[in-house]
Jmol script that loads the backbone (N, CA, C; Angstrom):
load data "model"
ATOM      1  N   UNK A   1      90.328  70.966  98.158  1.00  0.00           N
ATOM      2  CA  UNK A   1      91.145  71.872  96.853  1.00  0.00           C
ATOM      3  C   UNK A   1      90.574  70.983  95.329  1.00  0.00           C
ATOM      4  N   UNK A   2      91.122  70.102  95.223  1.00  0.00           N
ATOM      5  CA  UNK A   2      91.313  69.149  94.235  1.00  0.00           C
ATOM      6  C   UNK A   2      90.268  69.824  93.589  1.00  0.00           C
ATOM      7  N   UNK A   3      88.624  69.090  94.012  1.00  0.00           N
ATOM      8  CA  UNK A   3      87.679  69.239  93.317  1.00  0.00           C
ATOM      9  C   UNK A   3      87.336  70.691  93.135  1.00  0.00           C
ATOM     10  N   UNK A   4      87.607  71.735  94.243  1.00  0.00           N
ATOM     11  CA  UNK A   4      87.349  73.306  93.549  1.00  0.00           C
ATOM     12  C   UNK A   4      88.295  73.548  92.451  1.00  0.00           C
ATOM     13  N   UNK A   5      89.075  73.222  92.092  1.00  0.00           N
ATOM     14  CA  UNK A   5      90.152  73.783  91.333  1.00  0.00           C
ATOM     15  C   UNK A   5      89.813  73.216  90.062  1.00  0.00           C
ATOM     16  N   UNK A   6      89.449  71.390  90.581  1.00  0.00           N
ATOM     17  CA  UNK A   6      88.997  70.542  89.115  1.00  0.00           C
ATOM     18  C   UNK A   6      90.119  70.504  88.408  1.00  0.00           C
ATOM     19  N   UNK A   7      91.498  69.957  89.467  1.00  0.00           N
ATOM     20  CA  UNK A   7      92.701  69.344  88.542  1.00  0.00           C
ATOM     21  C   UNK A   7      93.414  68.784  89.420  1.00  0.00           C
ATOM     22  N   UNK A   8      94.452  68.083  89.425  1.00  0.00           N
ATOM     23  CA  UNK A   8      95.245  67.218  90.390  1.00  0.00           C
ATOM     24  C   UNK A   8      96.767  68.160  90.533  1.00  0.00           C
ATOM     25  N   UNK A   9      96.912  69.269  90.252  1.00  0.00           N
ATOM     26  CA  UNK A   9      97.905  70.310  90.486  1.00  0.00           C
ATOM     27  C   UNK A   9      97.959  69.936  91.757  1.00  0.00           C
ATOM     28  N   UNK A  10      99.380  70.267  92.748  1.00  0.00           N
ATOM     29  CA  UNK A  10      99.611  70.728  93.830  1.00  0.00           C
ATOM     30  C   UNK A  10      99.229  72.441  94.108  1.00  0.00           C
ATOM     31  N   UNK A  11      98.102  72.759  95.465  1.00  0.00           N
ATOM     32  CA  UNK A  11      97.625  73.413  95.763  1.00  0.00           C
ATOM     33  C   UNK A  11      98.931  74.405  96.372  1.00  0.00           C
ATOM     34  N   UNK A  12      98.847  75.963  95.883  1.00  0.00           N
ATOM     35  CA  UNK A  12      99.940  76.516  97.031  1.00  0.00           C
ATOM     36  C   UNK A  12      99.762  77.504  97.527  1.00  0.00           C
ATOM     37  N   UNK A  13      99.720  77.555  99.065  1.00  0.00           N
ATOM     38  CA  UNK A  13      99.062  78.761  99.753  1.00  0.00           C
ATOM     39  C   UNK A  13      99.904  79.624  99.954  1.00  0.00           C
ATOM     40  N   UNK A  14      99.318  80.957 100.096  1.00  0.00           N
ATOM     41  CA  UNK A  14     100.237  82.243 100.331  1.00  0.00           C
ATOM     42  C   UNK A  14      99.342  83.033 101.220  1.00  0.00           C
ATOM     43  N   UNK A  15     100.384  83.619 102.072  1.00  0.00           N
ATOM     44  CA  UNK A  15      99.876  84.516 102.914  1.00  0.00           C
ATOM     45  C   UNK A  15     100.187  86.102 102.333  1.00  0.00           C
ATOM     46  N   UNK A  16      99.264  86.696 102.692  1.00  0.00           N
ATOM     47  CA  UNK A  16      99.259  88.077 102.162  1.00  0.00           C
ATOM     48  C   UNK A  16      99.169  89.348 103.536  1.00  0.00           C
ATOM     49  N   UNK A  17     100.186  90.267 103.362  1.00  0.00           N
ATOM     50  CA  UNK A  17      99.766  91.427 104.236  1.00  0.00           C
ATOM     51  C   UNK A  17     100.555  92.264 103.630  1.00  0.00           C
ATOM     52  N   UNK A  18     100.062  93.964 104.255  1.00  0.00           N
ATOM     53  CA  UNK A  18     101.024  94.818 103.721  1.00  0.00           C
ATOM     54  C   UNK A  18     101.396  95.988 104.723  1.00  0.00           C
ATOM     55  N   UNK A  19     102.177  96.897 104.605  1.00  0.00           N
ATOM     56  CA  UNK A  19     102.373  97.606 105.918  1.00  0.00           C
ATOM     57  C   UNK A  19     102.875  99.097 104.967  1.00  0.00           C
ATOM     58  N   UNK A  20     102.842 100.320 106.281  1.00  0.00           N
ATOM     59  CA  UNK A  20     103.290 101.454 106.012  1.00  0.00           C
ATOM     60  C   UNK A  20     104.700 101.630 106.412  1.00  0.00           C
ATOM     61  N   UNK A  21     105.648 101.883 105.850  1.00  0.00           N
ATOM     62  CA  UNK A  21     106.720 103.031 106.117  1.00  0.00           C
ATOM     63  C   UNK A  21     107.075 103.796 105.863  1.00  0.00           C
ATOM     64  N   UNK A  22     107.454 104.866 107.000  1.00  0.00           N
ATOM     65  CA  UNK A  22     107.441 106.503 106.953  1.00  0.00           C
ATOM     66  C   UNK A  22     108.441 106.894 107.639  1.00  0.00           C
ATOM     67  N   UNK A  23     108.426 108.410 107.960  1.00  0.00           N
ATOM     68  CA  UNK A  23     109.403 108.976 108.595  1.00  0.00           C
ATOM     69  C   UNK A  23     108.690 110.180 109.325  1.00  0.00           C
ATOM     70  N   UNK A  24     108.877 110.316 110.366  1.00  0.00           N
ATOM     71  CA  UNK A  24     108.520 111.555 111.002  1.00  0.00           C
ATOM     72  C   UNK A  24     109.622 111.980 112.149  1.00  0.00           C
ATOM     73  N   UNK A  25     109.768 113.103 112.152  1.00  0.00           N
ATOM     74  CA  UNK A  25     111.073 113.609 112.877  1.00  0.00           C
ATOM     75  C   UNK A  25     110.484 113.920 114.285  1.00  0.00           C
ATOM     76  N   UNK A  26     110.493 113.524 115.273  1.00  0.00           N
ATOM     77  CA  UNK A  26     109.885 114.067 116.875  1.00  0.00           C
ATOM     78  C   UNK A  26     111.182 115.077 117.207  1.00  0.00           C
ATOM     79  N   UNK A  27     110.063 115.932 117.840  1.00  0.00           N
ATOM     80  CA  UNK A  27     111.344 117.232 118.689  1.00  0.00           C
ATOM     81  C   UNK A  27     111.252 116.377 120.027  1.00  0.00           C
ATOM     82  N   UNK A  28     112.938 116.447 120.382  1.00  0.00           N
ATOM     83  CA  UNK A  28     113.650 115.932 121.667  1.00  0.00           C
ATOM     84  C   UNK A  28     113.466 117.198 122.755  1.00  0.00           C
ATOM     85  N   UNK A  29     114.055 116.929 123.644  1.00  0.00           N
ATOM     86  CA  UNK A  29     114.317 117.438 124.570  1.00  0.00           C
ATOM     87  C   UNK A  29     115.199 118.571 124.696  1.00  0.00           C
ATOM     88  N   UNK A  30     115.406 119.953 125.036  1.00  0.00           N
ATOM     89  CA  UNK A  30     116.506 120.898 124.923  1.00  0.00           C
ATOM     90  C   UNK A  30     117.030 121.326 126.188  1.00  0.00           C
ATOM     91  N   UNK A  31     118.143 121.942 126.713  1.00  0.00           N
ATOM     92  CA  UNK A  31     118.342 122.559 127.432  1.00  0.00           C
ATOM     93  C   UNK A  31     118.457 123.760 127.459  1.00  0.00           C
ATOM     94  N   UNK A  32     117.606 124.427 128.418  1.00  0.00           N
ATOM     95  CA  UNK A  32     117.430 125.858 128.658  1.00  0.00           C
ATOM     96  C   UNK A  32     117.459 126.520 129.976  1.00  0.00           C
ATOM     97  N   UNK A  33     117.594 127.815 129.683  1.00  0.00           N
ATOM     98  CA  UNK A  33     117.398 128.082 131.176  1.00  0.00           C
ATOM     99  C   UNK A  33     116.099 128.358 132.075  1.00  0.00           C
ATOM    100  N   UNK A  34     115.535 128.310 132.942  1.00  0.00           N
ATOM    101  CA  UNK A  34     114.698 128.072 133.669  1.00  0.00           C
ATOM    102  C   UNK A  34     114.104 129.496 132.898  1.00  0.00           C
ATOM    103  N   UNK A  35     112.502 128.558 132.881  1.00  0.00           N
ATOM    104  CA  UNK A  35     111.590 129.979 132.455  1.00  0.00           C
ATOM    105  C   UNK A  35     111.537 130.241 130.228  1.00  0.00           C
ATOM    106  N   UNK A  36     112.802 129.687 130.131  1.00  0.00           N
ATOM    107  CA  UNK A  36     112.786 130.133 128.409  1.00  0.00           C
ATOM    108  C   UNK A  36     112.394 128.883 127.807  1.00  0.00           C
ATOM    109  N   UNK A  37     111.385 129.189 126.968  1.00  0.00           N
ATOM    110  CA  UNK A  37     110.885 128.099 125.592  1.00  0.00           C
ATOM    111  C   UNK A  37     112.010 127.861 124.969  1.00  0.00           C
ATOM    112  N   UNK A  38     112.257 126.762 124.801  1.00  0.00           N
ATOM    113  CA  UNK A  38     113.125 125.953 124.127  1.00  0.00           C
ATOM    114  C   UNK A  38     112.601 126.154 122.508  1.00  0.00           C
ATOM    115  N   UNK A  39     113.632 126.502 121.297  1.00  0.00           N
ATOM    116  CA  UNK A  39     113.153 126.976 119.842  1.00  0.00           C
ATOM    117  C   UNK A  39     114.043 125.408 119.474  1.00  0.00           C
ATOM    118  N   UNK A  40     113.054 124.885 118.299  1.00  0.00           N
ATOM    119  CA  UNK A  40     113.859 124.007 117.431  1.00  0.00           C
ATOM    120  C   UNK A  40     112.796 123.404 116.562  1.00  0.00           C
ATOM    121  N   UNK A  41     113.655 123.334 115.454  1.00  0.00           N
ATOM    122  CA  UNK A  41     113.342 122.578 114.083  1.00  0.00           C
ATOM    123  C   UNK A  41     112.283 121.699 114.359  1.00  0.00           C
ATOM    124  N   UNK A  42     111.230 121.295 113.388  1.00  0.00           N
ATOM    125  CA  UNK A  42     110.288 120.041 113.545  1.00  0.00           C
ATOM    126  C   UNK A  42     109.824 119.998 111.815  1.00  0.00           C
ATOM    127  N   UNK A  43     109.913 119.016 111.418  1.00  0.00           N
ATOM    128  CA  UNK A  43     109.261 118.671 110.033  1.00  0.00           C
ATOM    129  C   UNK A  43     108.277 118.161 109.877  1.00  0.00           C
ATOM    130  N   UNK A  44     107.245 118.694 109.690  1.00  0.00           N
ATOM    131  CA  UNK A  44     105.879 118.115 110.023  1.00  0.00           C
ATOM    132  C   UNK A  44     105.684 117.333 108.648  1.00  0.00           C
ATOM    133  N   UNK A  45     106.367 117.430 107.420  1.00  0.00           N
ATOM    134  CA  UNK A  45     106.552 116.891 106.382  1.00  0.00           C
ATOM    135  C   UNK A  45     106.894 114.933 106.346  1.00  0.00           C
ATOM    136  N   UNK A  46     105.768 114.275 105.969  1.00  0.00           N
ATOM    137  CA  UNK A  46     106.156 112.699 106.348  1.00  0.00           C
ATOM    138  C   UNK A  46     106.901 111.990 105.179  1.00  0.00           C
ATOM    139  N   UNK A  47     107.506 111.308 104.598  1.00  0.00           N
ATOM    140  CA  UNK A  47     107.566 110.482 103.709  1.00  0.00           C
ATOM    141  C   UNK A  47     107.104 108.891 104.136  1.00  0.00           C
ATOM    142  N   UNK A  48     106.350 108.696 103.419  1.00  0.00           N
ATOM    143  CA  UNK A  48     105.768 107.061 103.113  1.00  0.00           C
ATOM    144  C   UNK A  48     105.367 106.429 101.921  1.00  0.00           C
ATOM    145  N   UNK A  49     105.828 105.227 102.820  1.00  0.00           N
ATOM    146  CA  UNK A  49     105.665 104.183 101.134  1.00  0.00           C
ATOM    147  C   UNK A  49     104.883 103.097 101.964  1.00  0.00           C
ATOM    148  N   UNK A  50     104.234 102.565 100.693  1.00  0.00           N
ATOM    149  CA  UNK A  50     103.557 101.185 101.075  1.00  0.00           C
ATOM    150  C   UNK A  50     103.893  99.877 100.283  1.00  0.00           C
ATOM    151  N   UNK A  51     103.436  99.068 100.907  1.00  0.00           N
ATOM    152  CA  UNK A  51     104.011  97.756 100.348  1.00  0.00           C
ATOM    153  C   UNK A  51     102.764  96.655 100.632  1.00  0.00           C
ATOM    154  N   UNK A  52     102.476  96.075  99.274  1.00  0.00           N
ATOM    155  CA  UNK A  52     101.774  94.960  99.670  1.00  0.00           C
ATOM    156  C   UNK A  52     103.082  93.896  99.455  1.00  0.00           C
ATOM    157  N   UNK A  53     102.401  92.646 100.041  1.00  0.00           N
ATOM    158  CA  UNK A  53     103.216  91.635  99.613  1.00  0.00           C
ATOM    159  C   UNK A  53     102.308  90.187  99.947  1.00  0.00           C
ATOM    160  N   UNK A  54     103.526  88.990  99.625  1.00  0.00           N
ATOM    161  CA  UNK A  54     102.897  87.627  99.957  1.00  0.00           C
ATOM    162  C   UNK A  54     104.089  86.672 100.065  1.00  0.00           C
ATOM    163  N   UNK A  55     103.932  85.998 100.367  1.00  0.00           N
ATOM    164  CA  UNK A  55     104.980  84.791 100.749  1.00  0.00           C
ATOM    165  C   UNK A  55     104.238  82.920 101.243  1.00  0.00           C
ATOM    166  N   UNK A  56     104.815  82.356 100.462  1.00  0.00           N
ATOM    167  CA  UNK A  56     104.625  80.969 100.433  1.00  0.00           C
ATOM    168  C   UNK A  56     105.051  80.621 101.740  1.00  0.00           C
ATOM    169  N   UNK A  57     104.602  80.346 102.619  1.00  0.00           N
ATOM    170  CA  UNK A  57     105.371  79.436 103.811  1.00  0.00           C
ATOM    171  C   UNK A  57     106.001  78.288 103.611  1.00  0.00           C
ATOM    172  N   UNK A  58     105.696  77.583 102.448  1.00  0.00           N
ATOM    173  CA  UNK A  58     106.757  75.864 102.268  1.00  0.00           C
ATOM    174  C   UNK A  58     107.453  76.129 101.862  1.00  0.00           C
ATOM    175  N   UNK A  59     107.742  77.390 100.919  1.00  0.00           N
ATOM    176  CA  UNK A  59     109.207  77.347 100.174  1.00  0.00           C
ATOM    177  C   UNK A  59     109.538  78.749 100.539  1.00  0.00           C
ATOM    178  N   UNK A  60     109.182  79.770 101.204  1.00  0.00           N
ATOM    179  CA  UNK A  60     109.633  80.991 101.382  1.00  0.00           C
ATOM    180  C   UNK A  60     109.825  82.137 100.061  1.00  0.00           C
ATOM    181  N   UNK A  61     109.063  81.605  99.147  1.00  0.00           N
ATOM    182  CA  UNK A  61     108.934  82.521  97.709  1.00  0.00           C
ATOM    183  C   UNK A  61     108.139  83.005  98.176  1.00  0.00           C
ATOM    184  N   UNK A  62     108.574  84.868  97.298  1.00  0.00           N
ATOM    185  CA  UNK A  62     108.005  86.203  98.362  1.00  0.00           C
ATOM    186  C   UNK A  62     107.764  86.950  97.221  1.00  0.00           C
ATOM    187  N   UNK A  63     106.477  87.514  97.413  1.00  0.00           N
ATOM    188  CA  UNK A  63     106.449  88.376  96.125  1.00  0.00           C
ATOM    189  C   UNK A  63     105.427  89.956  96.478  1.00  0.00           C
ATOM    190  N   UNK A  64     106.527  91.201  96.285  1.00  0.00           N
ATOM    191  CA  UNK A  64     106.178  92.243  96.826  1.00  0.00           C
ATOM    192  C   UNK A  64     106.486  93.473  96.022  1.00  0.00           C
ATOM    193  N   UNK A  65     105.065  94.422  96.075  1.00  0.00           N
ATOM    194  CA  UNK A  65     105.020  95.743  95.203  1.00  0.00           C
ATOM    195  C   UNK A  65     105.109  96.591  96.197  1.00  0.00           C
ATOM    196  N   UNK A  66     105.557  97.697  96.098  1.00  0.00           N
ATOM    197  CA  UNK A  66     105.665  98.985  96.332  1.00  0.00           C
ATOM    198  C   UNK A  66     104.081  99.811  95.980  1.00  0.00           C
ATOM    199  N   UNK A  67     103.487 100.340  96.719  1.00  0.00           N
ATOM    200  CA  UNK A  67     102.220 101.066  96.004  1.00  0.00           C
ATOM    201  C   UNK A  67     102.347 102.412  96.655  1.00  0.00           C
ATOM    202  N   UNK A  68     101.442 103.468  95.968  1.00  0.00           N
ATOM    203  CA  UNK A  68     101.323 104.819  96.747  1.00  0.00           C
ATOM    204  C   UNK A  68     100.402 104.721  97.727  1.00  0.00           C
ATOM    205  N   UNK A  69      99.412 104.098  98.112  1.00  0.00           N
ATOM    206  CA  UNK A  69      98.753 103.783  99.705  1.00  0.00           C
ATOM    207  C   UNK A  69      97.975 102.629  99.342  1.00  0.00           C
ATOM    208  N   UNK A  70      97.221 102.377 100.524  1.00  0.00           N
ATOM    209  CA  UNK A  70      96.516 100.959 100.735  1.00  0.00           C
ATOM    210  C   UNK A  70      94.966 101.539 100.461  1.00  0.00           C
ATOM    211  N   UNK A  71      94.721 101.247  99.470  1.00  0.00           N
ATOM    212  CA  UNK A  71      93.259 100.657  99.293  1.00  0.00           C
ATOM    213  C   UNK A  71      92.963 100.064  98.464  1.00  0.00           C
ATOM    214  N   UNK A  72      91.677  99.949  98.383  1.00  0.00           N
ATOM    215  CA  UNK A  72      90.834  98.975  97.124  1.00  0.00           C
ATOM    216  C   UNK A  72      91.495  98.839  95.757  1.00  0.00           C
ATOM    217  N   UNK A  73      91.801  99.869  95.575  1.00  0.00           N
ATOM    218  CA  UNK A  73      92.461  99.900  94.057  1.00  0.00           C
ATOM    219  C   UNK A  73      93.965  99.415  93.681  1.00  0.00           C
ATOM    220  N   UNK A  74      94.595  99.975  94.791  1.00  0.00           N
ATOM    221  CA  UNK A  74      95.599  99.772  94.713  1.00  0.00           C
ATOM    222  C   UNK A  74      95.987  97.814  94.597  1.00  0.00           C
ATOM    223  N   UNK A  75      95.264  97.596  95.966  1.00  0.00           N
ATOM    224  CA  UNK A  75      95.078  96.407  96.391  1.00  0.00           C
ATOM    225  C   UNK A  75      94.732  95.589  94.959  1.00  0.00           C
ATOM    226  N   UNK A  76      93.894  95.687  94.215  1.00  0.00           N
ATOM    227  CA  UNK A  76      93.182  95.236  92.805  1.00  0.00           C
ATOM    228  C   UNK A  76      94.584  95.101  92.238  1.00  0.00           C
ATOM    229  N   UNK A  77      95.359  96.050  91.942  1.00  0.00           N
ATOM    230  CA  UNK A  77      96.420  96.017  90.751  1.00  0.00           C
ATOM    231  C   UNK A  77      97.284  95.283  91.570  1.00  0.00           C
ATOM    232  N   UNK A  78      97.933  94.729  92.623  1.00  0.00           N
ATOM    233  CA  UNK A  78      98.416  94.244  93.427  1.00  0.00           C
ATOM    234  C   UNK A  78      98.228  92.483  93.274  1.00  0.00           C
ATOM    235  N   UNK A  79      96.784  92.420  93.345  1.00  0.00           N
ATOM    236  CA  UNK A  79      96.185  91.268  93.106  1.00  0.00           C
ATOM    237  C   UNK A  79      96.672  90.671  91.169  1.00  0.00           C
ATOM    238  N   UNK A  80      96.175  91.678  90.462  1.00  0.00           N
ATOM    239  CA  UNK A  80      96.258  91.444  89.265  1.00  0.00           C
ATOM    240  C   UNK A  80      98.083  91.222  88.292  1.00  0.00           C
ATOM    241  N   UNK A  81      98.882  91.980  89.268  1.00  0.00           N
ATOM    242  CA  UNK A  81     100.031  91.680  88.992  1.00  0.00           C
ATOM    243  C   UNK A  81     100.904  90.239  89.607  1.00  0.00           C
ATOM    244  N   UNK A  82     100.158  89.987  90.420  1.00  0.00           N
ATOM    245  CA  UNK A  82     101.003  88.723  91.408  1.00  0.00           C
ATOM    246  C   UNK A  82      99.892  87.501  90.261  1.00  0.00           C
ATOM    247  N   UNK A  83      98.904  87.685  89.874  1.00  0.00           N
ATOM    248  CA  UNK A  83      98.619  86.831  89.508  1.00  0.00           C
ATOM    249  C   UNK A  83      99.120  86.220  88.049  1.00  0.00           C
ATOM    250  N   UNK A  84      99.611  87.353  87.185  1.00  0.00           N
ATOM    251  CA  UNK A  84     100.169  87.499  85.998  1.00  0.00           C
ATOM    252  C   UNK A  84     101.432  86.826  86.162  1.00  0.00           C
ATOM    253  N   UNK A  85     102.173  87.029  87.509  1.00  0.00           N
ATOM    254  CA  UNK A  85     103.620  86.458  87.745  1.00  0.00           C
ATOM    255  C   UNK A  85     103.187  84.947  87.701  1.00  0.00           C
ATOM    256  N   UNK A  86     102.163  84.437  88.570  1.00  0.00           N
ATOM    257  CA  UNK A  86     102.111  82.985  88.850  1.00  0.00           C
ATOM    258  C   UNK A  86     100.878  82.795  87.758  1.00  0.00           C
ATOM    259  N   UNK A  87     100.616  83.021  86.519  1.00  0.00           N
ATOM    260  CA  UNK A  87      99.674  82.811  85.596  1.00  0.00           C
ATOM    261  C   UNK A  87      99.546  81.396  85.821  1.00  0.00           C
ATOM    262  N   UNK A  88     100.698  80.464  85.423  1.00  0.00           N
ATOM    263  CA  UNK A  88     100.531  79.258  85.451  1.00  0.00           C
ATOM    264  C   UNK A  88     100.108  78.065  86.528  1.00  0.00           C
ATOM    265  N   UNK A  89     100.061  79.253  87.346  1.00  0.00           N
ATOM    266  CA  UNK A  89      99.661  78.360  89.303  1.00  0.00           C
ATOM    267  C   UNK A  89      98.241  78.563  89.028  1.00  0.00           C
ATOM    268  N   UNK A  90      97.455  79.236  88.082  1.00  0.00           N
ATOM    269  CA  UNK A  90      95.592  79.967  88.618  1.00  0.00           C
ATOM    270  C   UNK A  90      95.383  78.427  87.504  1.00  0.00           C
ATOM    271  N   UNK A  91      94.003  78.157  87.976  1.00  0.00           N
ATOM    272  CA  UNK A  91      93.364  77.640  87.221  1.00  0.00           C
ATOM    273  C   UNK A  91      92.714  78.516  85.472  1.00  0.00           C
ATOM    274  N   UNK A  92      92.626  77.752  84.271  1.00  0.00           N
ATOM    275  CA  UNK A  92      92.866  79.118  83.243  1.00  0.00           C
ATOM    276  C   UNK A  92      91.029  79.416  83.614  1.00  0.00           C
ATOM    277  N   UNK A  93      90.086  78.891  84.441  1.00  0.00           N
ATOM    278  CA  UNK A  93      88.654  79.500  84.259  1.00  0.00           C
ATOM    279  C   UNK A  93      88.937  80.506  85.664  1.00  0.00           C
ATOM    280  N   UNK A  94      89.913  81.097  86.193  1.00  0.00           N
ATOM    281  CA  UNK A  94      89.794  82.137  86.981  1.00  0.00           C
ATOM    282  C   UNK A  94      89.952  83.284  86.720  1.00  0.00           C
ATOM    283  N   UNK A  95      88.826  84.269  86.584  1.00  0.00           N
ATOM    284  CA  UNK A  95      89.310  85.326  86.527  1.00  0.00           C
ATOM    285  C   UNK A  95      88.863  86.264  87.487  1.00  0.00           C
ATOM    286  N   UNK A  96      90.198  86.395  88.490  1.00  0.00           N
ATOM    287  CA  UNK A  96      89.854  87.501  89.847  1.00  0.00           C
ATOM    288  C   UNK A  96      90.205  88.142  89.541  1.00  0.00           C
TER     289      UNK A  96
END
end "model"
wireframe off; spacefill off
backbone 0.3
color backbone group
């Protein structure tokens, strides 16, 4: 790692993951007379949000960002902001 980064600073190892959190209502059972179809409301609209996050296991330090969707563009924006927050940790010749 030192050879790759070209300095003797300690290397920080981060673990990354992403998740979707949301809500969809489920229609449960209804008690009715035999042969009568139950009537109930069901909400089909779903409320979702997505989170990218990283954690450094050695220290427990964390960085999370809520994004509108999980795709290439949102992940690149997440990496850009993560890199800006920890700018001093990355070599000056790194342009990810």
